[in-house]
PDB file of N, CA, C and O in Angstrom:
ATOM      1  N   MET A   1     341.228  83.202  51.774  1.00  0.00           N
ATOM      2  CA  MET A   1     340.753  83.992  50.569  1.00  0.00           C
ATOM      3  C   MET A   1     340.505  85.442  50.898  1.00  0.00           C
ATOM      4  O   MET A   1     340.511  86.249  49.969  1.00  0.00           O
ATOM      5  N   GLY A   2     340.289  85.845  52.121  1.00  0.00           N
ATOM      6  CA  GLY A   2     340.068  87.185  52.466  1.00  0.00           C
ATOM      7  C   GLY A   2     341.328  87.950  52.154  1.00  0.00           C
ATOM      8  O   GLY A   2     341.201  88.990  51.506  1.00  0.00           O
ATOM      9  N   VAL A   3     342.477  87.582  52.518  1.00  0.00           N
ATOM     10  CA  VAL A   3     343.702  88.205  52.381  1.00  0.00           C
ATOM     11  C   VAL A   3     343.940  88.444  50.940  1.00  0.00           C
ATOM     12  O   VAL A   3     344.267  89.569  50.562  1.00  0.00           O
ATOM     13  N   VAL A   4     343.791  87.416  50.071  1.00  0.00           N
ATOM     14  CA  VAL A   4     343.891  87.549  48.661  1.00  0.00           C
ATOM     15  C   VAL A   4     343.035  88.596  48.041  1.00  0.00           C
ATOM     16  O   VAL A   4     343.498  89.389  47.221  1.00  0.00           O
ATOM     17  N   TYR A   5     341.599  88.610  48.484  1.00  0.00           N
ATOM     18  CA  TYR A   5     340.833  89.449  47.971  1.00  0.00           C
ATOM     19  C   TYR A   5     341.314  91.001  48.437  1.00  0.00           C
ATOM     20  O   TYR A   5     341.243  91.959  47.667  1.00  0.00           O
ATOM     21  N   LEU A   6     341.760  91.082  49.670  1.00  0.00           N
ATOM     22  CA  LEU A   6     342.233  92.423  50.133  1.00  0.00           C
ATOM     23  C   LEU A   6     343.349  92.996  49.328  1.00  0.00           C
ATOM     24  O   LEU A   6     343.446  94.198  49.080  1.00  0.00           O
ATOM     25  N   ILE A   7     344.253  92.007  48.899  1.00  0.00           N
ATOM     26  CA  ILE A   7     345.532  92.460  48.125  1.00  0.00           C
ATOM     27  C   ILE A   7     345.067  92.821  46.761  1.00  0.00           C
ATOM     28  O   ILE A   7     345.557  93.821  46.235  1.00  0.00           O
ATOM     29  N   ILE A   8     344.077  92.040  46.060  1.00  0.00           N
ATOM     30  CA  ILE A   8     343.697  92.383  44.779  1.00  0.00           C
ATOM     31  C   ILE A   8     342.866  93.701  44.657  1.00  0.00           C
ATOM     32  O   ILE A   8     343.067  94.521  43.761  1.00  0.00           O
ATOM     33  N   ILE A   9     341.952  93.833  45.590  1.00  0.00           N
ATOM     34  CA  ILE A   9     341.106  95.083  45.572  1.00  0.00           C
ATOM     35  C   ILE A   9     342.047  96.170  45.926  1.00  0.00           C
ATOM     36  O   ILE A   9     342.014  97.230  45.300  1.00  0.00           O
ATOM     37  N   GLY A  10     342.960  95.950  46.982  1.00  0.00           N
ATOM     38  CA  GLY A  10     343.821  97.098  47.368  1.00  0.00           C
ATOM     39  C   GLY A  10     344.763  97.565  46.289  1.00  0.00           C
ATOM     40  O   GLY A  10     345.068  98.754  46.195  1.00  0.00           O
ATOM     41  N   ALA A  11     345.226  96.638  45.472  1.00  0.00           N
ATOM     42  CA  ALA A  11     346.171  96.947  44.300  1.00  0.00           C
ATOM     43  C   ALA A  11     345.365  97.725  43.268  1.00  0.00           C
ATOM     44  O   ALA A  11     345.894  98.651  42.655  1.00  0.00           O
ATOM     45  N   ALA A  12     344.131  97.381  43.065  1.00  0.00           N
ATOM     46  CA  ALA A  12     343.317  97.920  42.117  1.00  0.00           C
ATOM     47  C   ALA A  12     342.886  99.399  42.525  1.00  0.00           C
ATOM     48  O   ALA A  12     342.888 100.314  41.702  1.00  0.00           O
ATOM     49  N   ALA A  13     342.540  99.554  43.773  1.00  0.00           N
ATOM     50  CA  ALA A  13     342.102 100.908  44.384  1.00  0.00           C
ATOM     51  C   ALA A  13     343.273 101.642  44.449  1.00  0.00           C
ATOM     52  O   ALA A  13     343.216 102.823  44.105  1.00  0.00           O
ATOM     53  N   GLY A  14     344.408 101.138  44.852  1.00  0.00           N
ATOM     54  CA  GLY A  14     345.678 102.044  45.028  1.00  0.00           C
ATOM     55  C   GLY A  14     346.105 102.580  43.629  1.00  0.00           C
ATOM     56  O   GLY A  14     346.535 103.726  43.493  1.00  0.00           O
ATOM     57  N   PHE A  15     345.975 101.741  42.640  1.00  0.00           N
ATOM     58  CA  PHE A  15     346.249 102.143  41.185  1.00  0.00           C
ATOM     59  C   PHE A  15     345.234 103.383  40.860  1.00  0.00           C
ATOM     60  O   PHE A  15     345.654 104.454  40.422  1.00  0.00           O
ATOM     61  N   LEU A  16     343.949 103.141  41.101  1.00  0.00           N
ATOM     62  CA  LEU A  16     343.011 104.190  40.695  1.00  0.00           C
ATOM     63  C   LEU A  16     343.293 105.398  41.393  1.00  0.00           C
ATOM     64  O   LEU A  16     343.377 106.472  40.797  1.00  0.00           O
ATOM     65  N   ALA A  17     343.455 105.275  42.725  1.00  0.00           N
ATOM     66  CA  ALA A  17     343.612 106.556  43.640  1.00  0.00           C
ATOM     67  C   ALA A  17     344.991 107.286  43.267  1.00  0.00           C
ATOM     68  O   ALA A  17     345.062 108.506  43.115  1.00  0.00           O
ATOM     69  N   THR A  18     345.971 106.497  43.150  1.00  0.00           N
ATOM     70  CA  THR A  18     347.169 107.339  42.698  1.00  0.00           C
ATOM     71  C   THR A  18     347.016 107.971  41.394  1.00  0.00           C
ATOM     72  O   THR A  18     347.555 109.060  41.197  1.00  0.00           O
ATOM     73  N   ARG A  19     346.336 107.399  40.488  1.00  0.00           N
ATOM     74  CA  ARG A  19     346.180 108.110  39.146  1.00  0.00           C
ATOM     75  C   ARG A  19     345.153 109.301  39.297  1.00  0.00           C
ATOM     76  O   ARG A  19     345.380 110.335  38.669  1.00  0.00           O
ATOM     77  N   LEU A  20     344.122 109.213  40.038  1.00  0.00           N
ATOM     78  CA  LEU A  20     343.199 110.287  40.322  1.00  0.00           C
ATOM     79  C   LEU A  20     343.870 111.338  41.083  1.00  0.00           C
ATOM     80  O   LEU A  20     343.594 112.512  40.839  1.00  0.00           O
ATOM     81  N   MET A  21     344.737 111.028  41.994  1.00  0.00           N
ATOM     82  CA  MET A  21     345.367 112.033  42.783  1.00  0.00           C
ATOM     83  C   MET A  21     346.495 112.659  42.076  1.00  0.00           C
ATOM     84  O   MET A  21     347.012 113.694  42.496  1.00  0.00           O
ATOM     85  N   ARG A  22     346.896 112.041  40.992  1.00  0.00           N
ATOM     86  CA  ARG A  22     348.131 112.373  40.101  1.00  0.00           C
ATOM     87  C   ARG A  22     349.498 112.370  40.950  1.00  0.00           C
ATOM     88  O   ARG A  22     350.250 113.345  40.943  1.00  0.00           O
ATOM     89  N   ILE A  23     349.753 111.239  41.658  1.00  0.00           N
ATOM     90  CA  ILE A  23     350.988 111.191  42.353  1.00  0.00           C
ATOM     91  C   ILE A  23     351.722 110.002  41.918  1.00  0.00           C
ATOM     92  O   ILE A  23     351.060 109.035  41.540  1.00  0.00           O
ATOM     93  N   GLU A  24     353.091 109.937  41.920  1.00  0.00           N
ATOM     94  CA  GLU A  24     353.880 108.941  41.568  1.00  0.00           C
ATOM     95  C   GLU A  24     354.238 108.121  42.763  1.00  0.00           C
ATOM     96  O   GLU A  24     354.693 108.651  43.777  1.00  0.00           O
ATOM     97  N   ALA A  25     354.037 106.819  42.656  1.00  0.00           N
ATOM     98  CA  ALA A  25     354.226 105.805  43.659  1.00  0.00           C
ATOM     99  C   ALA A  25     354.704 104.518  42.957  1.00  0.00           C
ATOM    100  O   ALA A  25     354.318 104.153  41.846  1.00  0.00           O
ATOM    101  N   GLY A  26     355.565 103.896  43.718  1.00  0.00           N
ATOM    102  CA  GLY A  26     356.044 102.614  43.257  1.00  0.00           C
ATOM    103  C   GLY A  26     354.911 101.568  43.553  1.00  0.00           C
ATOM    104  O   GLY A  26     353.905 101.835  44.210  1.00  0.00           O
ATOM    105  N   VAL A  27     355.199 100.301  42.971  1.00  0.00           N
ATOM    106  CA  VAL A  27     354.277  99.240  43.110  1.00  0.00           C
ATOM    107  C   VAL A  27     353.920  98.949  44.572  1.00  0.00           C
ATOM    108  O   VAL A  27     352.736  98.824  44.884  1.00  0.00           O
ATOM    109  N   VAL A  28     354.831  98.844  45.418  1.00  0.00           N
ATOM    110  CA  VAL A  28     354.609  98.399  46.812  1.00  0.00           C
ATOM    111  C   VAL A  28     353.816  99.465  47.440  1.00  0.00           C
ATOM    112  O   VAL A  28     352.815  99.184  48.098  1.00  0.00           O
ATOM    113  N   GLN A  29     354.235 100.741  47.261  1.00  0.00           N
ATOM    114  CA  GLN A  29     353.430 101.856  47.872  1.00  0.00           C
ATOM    115  C   GLN A  29     352.010 102.026  47.315  1.00  0.00           C
ATOM    116  O   GLN A  29     351.078 102.431  48.010  1.00  0.00           O
ATOM    117  N   THR A  30     351.908 101.718  46.124  1.00  0.00           N
ATOM    118  CA  THR A  30     350.474 101.693  45.593  1.00  0.00           C
ATOM    119  C   THR A  30     349.646 100.649  46.137  1.00  0.00           C
ATOM    120  O   THR A  30     348.497 100.896  46.503  1.00  0.00           O
ATOM    121  N   VAL A  31     350.184  99.421  46.221  1.00  0.00           N
ATOM    122  CA  VAL A  31     349.322  98.382  46.952  1.00  0.00           C
ATOM    123  C   VAL A  31     349.103  98.666  48.346  1.00  0.00           C
ATOM    124  O   VAL A  31     347.984  98.481  48.824  1.00  0.00           O
ATOM    125  N   MET A  32     350.173  99.150  49.134  1.00  0.00           N
ATOM    126  CA  MET A  32     349.950  99.607  50.508  1.00  0.00           C
ATOM    127  C   MET A  32     348.851 100.599  50.654  1.00  0.00           C
ATOM    128  O   MET A  32     347.914 100.463  51.440  1.00  0.00           O
ATOM    129  N   ILE A  33     349.030 101.661  49.805  1.00  0.00           N
ATOM    130  CA  ILE A  33     347.863 102.744  49.961  1.00  0.00           C
ATOM    131  C   ILE A  33     346.467 102.163  49.634  1.00  0.00           C
ATOM    132  O   ILE A  33     345.478 102.563  50.250  1.00  0.00           O
ATOM    133  N   GLY A  34     346.379 101.187  48.633  1.00  0.00           N
ATOM    134  CA  GLY A  34     345.200 100.585  48.219  1.00  0.00           C
ATOM    135  C   GLY A  34     344.710  99.626  49.536  1.00  0.00           C
ATOM    136  O   GLY A  34     343.541  99.699  49.914  1.00  0.00           O
ATOM    137  N   ILE A  35     345.502  98.888  50.086  1.00  0.00           N
ATOM    138  CA  ILE A  35     345.136  98.099  51.109  1.00  0.00           C
ATOM    139  C   ILE A  35     344.675  98.984  52.378  1.00  0.00           C
ATOM    140  O   ILE A  35     343.696  98.642  53.041  1.00  0.00           O
ATOM    141  N   ALA A  36     345.387 100.072  52.667  1.00  0.00           N
ATOM    142  CA  ALA A  36     345.019 100.843  53.879  1.00  0.00           C
ATOM    143  C   ALA A  36     343.616 101.529  53.389  1.00  0.00           C
ATOM    144  O   ALA A  36     342.664 101.640  54.161  1.00  0.00           O
ATOM    145  N   GLY A  37     343.583 101.925  52.188  1.00  0.00           N
ATOM    146  CA  GLY A  37     342.369 102.529  51.707  1.00  0.00           C
ATOM    147  C   GLY A  37     341.216 101.646  51.727  1.00  0.00           C
ATOM    148  O   GLY A  37     340.096 102.093  51.977  1.00  0.00           O
ATOM    149  N   ALA A  38     341.439 100.333  51.462  1.00  0.00           N
ATOM    150  CA  ALA A  38     340.285  99.352  51.515  1.00  0.00           C
ATOM    151  C   ALA A  38     339.950  99.112  52.992  1.00  0.00           C
ATOM    152  O   ALA A  38     338.777  98.906  53.302  1.00  0.00           O
ATOM    153  N   LEU A  39     340.899  99.127  53.902  1.00  0.00           N
ATOM    154  CA  LEU A  39     340.303  99.004  55.312  1.00  0.00           C
ATOM    155  C   LEU A  39     339.570 100.102  55.709  1.00  0.00           C
ATOM    156  O   LEU A  39     338.579  99.958  56.425  1.00  0.00           O
ATOM    157  N   ILE A  40     340.015 101.392  55.252  1.00  0.00           N
ATOM    158  CA  ILE A  40     339.240 102.639  55.663  1.00  0.00           C
ATOM    159  C   ILE A  40     337.975 102.523  54.966  1.00  0.00           C
ATOM    160  O   ILE A  40     336.935 102.608  55.620  1.00  0.00           O
ATOM    161  N   GLY A  41     337.944 102.330  53.652  1.00  0.00           N
ATOM    162  CA  GLY A  41     336.719 102.426  52.860  1.00  0.00           C
ATOM    163  C   GLY A  41     335.733 101.380  53.221  1.00  0.00           C
ATOM    164  O   GLY A  41     334.529 101.636  53.233  1.00  0.00           O
ATOM    165  N   ALA A  42     336.267 100.052  53.553  1.00  0.00           N
ATOM    166  CA  ALA A  42     335.250  99.123  53.979  1.00  0.00           C
ATOM    167  C   ALA A  42     334.448  99.463  55.272  1.00  0.00           C
ATOM    168  O   ALA A  42     333.272  99.118  55.385  1.00  0.00           O
ATOM    169  N   VAL A  43     335.124 100.161  56.260  1.00  0.00           N
ATOM    170  CA  VAL A  43     334.457 100.509  57.368  1.00  0.00           C
ATOM    171  C   VAL A  43     333.409 101.622  57.050  1.00  0.00           C
ATOM    172  O   VAL A  43     332.257 101.568  57.480  1.00  0.00           O
ATOM    173  N   VAL A  44     333.853 102.564  56.322  1.00  0.00           N
ATOM    174  CA  VAL A  44     333.061 103.771  55.931  1.00  0.00           C
ATOM    175  C   VAL A  44     331.847 103.238  55.151  1.00  0.00           C
ATOM    176  O   VAL A  44     330.722 103.569  55.524  1.00  0.00           O
ATOM    177  N   ILE A  45     331.998 102.499  54.179  1.00  0.00           N
ATOM    178  CA  ILE A  45     331.040 102.030  53.297  1.00  0.00           C
ATOM    179  C   ILE A  45     330.084 101.194  54.069  1.00  0.00           C
ATOM    180  O   ILE A  45     328.898 101.521  54.013  1.00  0.00           O
ATOM    181  N   ARG A  46     330.392 100.261  54.714  1.00  0.00           N
ATOM    182  CA  ARG A  46     329.726  99.266  55.334  1.00  0.00           C
ATOM    183  C   ARG A  46     328.900  99.798  56.554  1.00  0.00           C
ATOM    184  O   ARG A  46     327.837  99.287  56.905  1.00  0.00           O
ATOM    185  N   VAL A  47     329.540 100.962  57.218  1.00  0.00           N
ATOM    186  CA  VAL A  47     328.727 101.372  58.367  1.00  0.00           C
ATOM    187  C   VAL A  47     327.839 102.343  57.873  1.00  0.00           C
ATOM    188  O   VAL A  47     326.665 102.263  58.235  1.00  0.00           O
ATOM    189  N   LEU A  48     328.217 103.338  57.036  1.00  0.00           N
ATOM    190  CA  LEU A  48     327.298 104.412  56.638  1.00  0.00           C
ATOM    191  C   LEU A  48     326.355 104.080  55.458  1.00  0.00           C
ATOM    192  O   LEU A  48     325.187 104.468  55.424  1.00  0.00           O
ATOM    193  N   LEU A  49     326.898 103.391  54.564  1.00  0.00           N
ATOM    194  CA  LEU A  49     325.884 103.156  53.286  1.00  0.00           C
ATOM    195  C   LEU A  49     325.457 101.744  53.244  1.00  0.00           C
ATOM    196  O   LEU A  49     324.560 101.527  52.430  1.00  0.00           O
ATOM    197  N   MET A  50     325.892 100.697  53.946  1.00  0.00           N
ATOM    198  CA  MET A  50     325.568  99.357  53.922  1.00  0.00           C
ATOM    199  C   MET A  50     325.668  98.637  52.567  1.00  0.00           C
ATOM    200  O   MET A  50     324.894  97.773  52.156  1.00  0.00           O
ATOM    201  N   VAL A  51     326.683  99.106  51.980  1.00  0.00           N
ATOM    202  CA  VAL A  51     326.990  98.565  50.497  1.00  0.00           C
ATOM    203  C   VAL A  51     327.711  97.354  50.735  1.00  0.00           C
ATOM    204  O   VAL A  51     328.632  97.394  51.551  1.00  0.00           O
ATOM    205  N   THR A  52     327.423  96.217  50.114  1.00  0.00           N
ATOM    206  CA  THR A  52     328.202  95.016  50.234  1.00  0.00           C
ATOM    207  C   THR A  52     328.578  94.531  48.784  1.00  0.00           C
ATOM    208  O   THR A  52     328.068  95.021  47.776  1.00  0.00           O
ATOM    209  N   GLY A  53     329.533  93.506  48.770  1.00  0.00           N
ATOM    210  CA  GLY A  53     329.927  93.014  47.431  1.00  0.00           C
ATOM    211  C   GLY A  53     331.038  93.525  46.870  1.00  0.00           C
ATOM    212  O   GLY A  53     331.603  94.458  47.440  1.00  0.00           O
ATOM    213  N   LEU A  54     331.516  93.033  45.728  1.00  0.00           N
ATOM    214  CA  LEU A  54     332.853  93.413  45.164  1.00  0.00           C
ATOM    215  C   LEU A  54     332.812  94.794  44.727  1.00  0.00           C
ATOM    216  O   LEU A  54     333.821  95.456  44.971  1.00  0.00           O
ATOM    217  N   LEU A  55     331.774  95.410  44.082  1.00  0.00           N
ATOM    218  CA  LEU A  55     331.664  96.689  43.697  1.00  0.00           C
ATOM    219  C   LEU A  55     331.695  97.704  44.824  1.00  0.00           C
ATOM    220  O   LEU A  55     332.363  98.732  44.712  1.00  0.00           O
ATOM    221  N   GLY A  56     330.932  97.411  45.984  1.00  0.00           N
ATOM    222  CA  GLY A  56     331.005  98.215  47.086  1.00  0.00           C
ATOM    223  C   GLY A  56     332.464  98.148  47.709  1.00  0.00           C
ATOM    224  O   GLY A  56     332.975  99.171  48.165  1.00  0.00           O
ATOM    225  N   GLY A  57     333.017  97.134  47.720  1.00  0.00           N
ATOM    226  CA  GLY A  57     334.339  97.080  48.324  1.00  0.00           C
ATOM    227  C   GLY A  57     335.379  97.848  47.451  1.00  0.00           C
ATOM    228  O   GLY A  57     336.333  98.387  48.011  1.00  0.00           O
ATOM    229  N   LEU A  58     335.234  97.913  46.148  1.00  0.00           N
ATOM    230  CA  LEU A  58     336.242  98.642  45.252  1.00  0.00           C
ATOM    231  C   LEU A  58     335.964 100.065  45.484  1.00  0.00           C
ATOM    232  O   LEU A  58     336.889 100.842  45.721  1.00  0.00           O
ATOM    233  N   ILE A  59     334.599 100.491  45.422  1.00  0.00           N
ATOM    234  CA  ILE A  59     334.210 101.801  45.641  1.00  0.00           C
ATOM    235  C   ILE A  59     334.833 102.417  47.031  1.00  0.00           C
ATOM    236  O   ILE A  59     335.388 103.513  47.104  1.00  0.00           O
ATOM    237  N   GLY A  60     334.651 101.579  48.026  1.00  0.00           N
ATOM    238  CA  GLY A  60     335.100 101.983  49.414  1.00  0.00           C
ATOM    239  C   GLY A  60     336.542 101.965  49.463  1.00  0.00           C
ATOM    240  O   GLY A  60     337.076 102.743  50.253  1.00  0.00           O
ATOM    241  N   ALA A  61     337.280 101.195  48.739  1.00  0.00           N
ATOM    242  CA  ALA A  61     338.701 101.169  48.770  1.00  0.00           C
ATOM    243  C   ALA A  61     339.330 102.225  48.042  1.00  0.00           C
ATOM    244  O   ALA A  61     340.403 102.707  48.403  1.00  0.00           O
ATOM    245  N   VAL A  62     338.623 102.651  46.901  1.00  0.00           N
ATOM    246  CA  VAL A  62     339.120 103.895  46.205  1.00  0.00           C
ATOM    247  C   VAL A  62     338.916 105.066  46.967  1.00  0.00           C
ATOM    248  O   VAL A  62     339.827 105.887  47.077  1.00  0.00           O
ATOM    249  N   LEU A  63     337.690 105.250  47.569  1.00  0.00           N
ATOM    250  CA  LEU A  63     337.536 106.476  48.375  1.00  0.00           C
ATOM    251  C   LEU A  63     338.465 106.491  49.600  1.00  0.00           C
ATOM    252  O   LEU A  63     338.954 107.548  49.999  1.00  0.00           O
ATOM    253  N   GLY A  64     338.707 105.289  50.204  1.00  0.00           N
ATOM    254  CA  GLY A  64     339.556 105.256  51.403  1.00  0.00           C
ATOM    255  C   GLY A  64     341.047 105.755  50.857  1.00  0.00           C
ATOM    256  O   GLY A  64     341.730 106.607  51.425  1.00  0.00           O
ATOM    257  N   SER A  65     341.367 105.138  49.792  1.00  0.00           N
ATOM    258  CA  SER A  65     342.702 105.486  49.248  1.00  0.00           C
ATOM    259  C   SER A  65     342.859 106.993  48.977  1.00  0.00           C
ATOM    260  O   SER A  65     343.833 107.631  49.379  1.00  0.00           O
ATOM    261  N   LEU A  66     341.885 107.503  48.300  1.00  0.00           N
ATOM    262  CA  LEU A  66     341.904 108.894  48.083  1.00  0.00           C
ATOM    263  C   LEU A  66     341.938 109.746  49.294  1.00  0.00           C
ATOM    264  O   LEU A  66     342.622 110.767  49.239  1.00  0.00           O
ATOM    265  N   LEU A  67     341.225 109.438  50.494  1.00  0.00           N
ATOM    266  CA  LEU A  67     341.225 110.159  51.624  1.00  0.00           C
ATOM    267  C   LEU A  67     342.716 109.960  52.317  1.00  0.00           C
ATOM    268  O   LEU A  67     343.218 110.854  52.998  1.00  0.00           O
ATOM    269  N   LEU A  68     343.322 108.785  52.090  1.00  0.00           N
ATOM    270  CA  LEU A  68     344.578 108.583  52.702  1.00  0.00           C
ATOM    271  C   LEU A  68     345.539 109.367  51.896  1.00  0.00           C
ATOM    272  O   LEU A  68     346.343 110.020  52.560  1.00  0.00           O
ATOM    273  N   ILE A  69     345.626 109.443  50.664  1.00  0.00           N
ATOM    274  CA  ILE A  69     346.497 110.342  49.880  1.00  0.00           C
ATOM    275  C   ILE A  69     346.284 111.790  50.286  1.00  0.00           C
ATOM    276  O   ILE A  69     347.261 112.491  50.550  1.00  0.00           O
ATOM    277  N   TRP A  70     345.113 112.242  50.345  1.00  0.00           N
ATOM    278  CA  TRP A  70     344.799 113.603  50.619  1.00  0.00           C
ATOM    279  C   TRP A  70     345.353 114.014  51.972  1.00  0.00           C
ATOM    280  O   TRP A  70     345.924 115.097  52.102  1.00  0.00           O
ATOM    281  N   LEU A  71     345.178 113.089  53.074  1.00  0.00           N
ATOM    282  CA  LEU A  71     345.611 113.411  54.367  1.00  0.00           C
ATOM    283  C   LEU A  71     347.215 113.419  54.343  1.00  0.00           C
ATOM    284  O   LEU A  71     347.822 114.197  55.079  1.00  0.00           O
ATOM    285  N   TYR A  72     347.846 112.599  53.543  1.00  0.00           N
ATOM    286  CA  TYR A  72     349.145 112.504  53.411  1.00  0.00           C
ATOM    287  C   TYR A  72     349.657 113.774  52.852  1.00  0.00           C
ATOM    288  O   TYR A  72     350.472 114.409  53.521  1.00  0.00           O
ATOM    289  N   GLN A  73     349.281 114.202  51.733  1.00  0.00           N
ATOM    290  CA  GLN A  73     349.558 115.442  51.072  1.00  0.00           C
ATOM    291  C   GLN A  73     349.291 116.654  51.978  1.00  0.00           C
ATOM    292  O   GLN A  73     350.132 117.553  51.992  1.00  0.00           O
ATOM    293  N   MET A  74     348.232 116.745  52.705  1.00  0.00           N
ATOM    294  CA  MET A  74     347.941 117.836  53.497  1.00  0.00           C
ATOM    295  C   MET A  74     348.779 117.883  54.807  1.00  0.00           C
ATOM    296  O   MET A  74     348.981 118.997  55.291  1.00  0.00           O
ATOM    297  N   TYR A  75     349.243 116.883  55.375  1.00  0.00           N
ATOM    298  CA  TYR A  75     350.040 116.952  56.718  1.00  0.00           C
ATOM    299  C   TYR A  75     351.397 116.448  56.567  1.00  0.00           C
ATOM    300  O   TYR A  75     352.218 116.812  57.409  1.00  0.00           O
ATOM    301  N   LEU A  76     351.757 115.688  55.655  1.00  0.00           N
ATOM    302  CA  LEU A  76     353.196 115.186  55.619  1.00  0.00           C
ATOM    303  C   LEU A  76     353.966 115.521  54.313  1.00  0.00           C
ATOM    304  O   LEU A  76     355.193 115.593  54.236  1.00  0.00           O
ATOM    305  N   GLY A  77     353.053 115.725  53.256  1.00  0.00           N
ATOM    306  CA  GLY A  77     353.765 115.941  52.023  1.00  0.00           C
ATOM    307  C   GLY A  77     354.227 117.413  51.693  1.00  0.00           C
ATOM    308  O   GLY A  77     355.164 117.915  52.316  1.00  0.00           O
ATOM    309  N   ARG A  78     353.633 118.017  50.818  1.00  0.00           N
ATOM    310  CA  ARG A  78     354.147 119.412  50.442  1.00  0.00           C
ATOM    311  C   ARG A  78     353.735 120.386  51.409  1.00  0.00           C
ATOM    312  O   ARG A  78     352.553 120.614  51.663  1.00  0.00           O
ATOM    313  N   LYS A  79     354.801 121.015  52.000  1.00  0.00           N
ATOM    314  CA  LYS A  79     354.572 122.007  53.162  1.00  0.00           C
ATOM    315  C   LYS A  79     354.798 123.384  52.509  1.00  0.00           C
ATOM    316  O   LYS A  79     354.689 124.411  53.179  1.00  0.00           O
TER     317      LYS A  79
END
């Protein structure tokens, strides 16, 4: 069940993050950004803020996805 939860939260977070950062990405890229963001965000949120549950996971995933997109744009994207 954890993998399904990660994919669903990752897809939602990736969608929100790509829209907030105004980038165009395909479905697979969006889900992968969201999953990576969910992993980053889960660590940050749980370690620093101790927020748990679905809302905490979504917030952490979106924040992690935004960070991942920002890092990509800064170092690998537009030069």
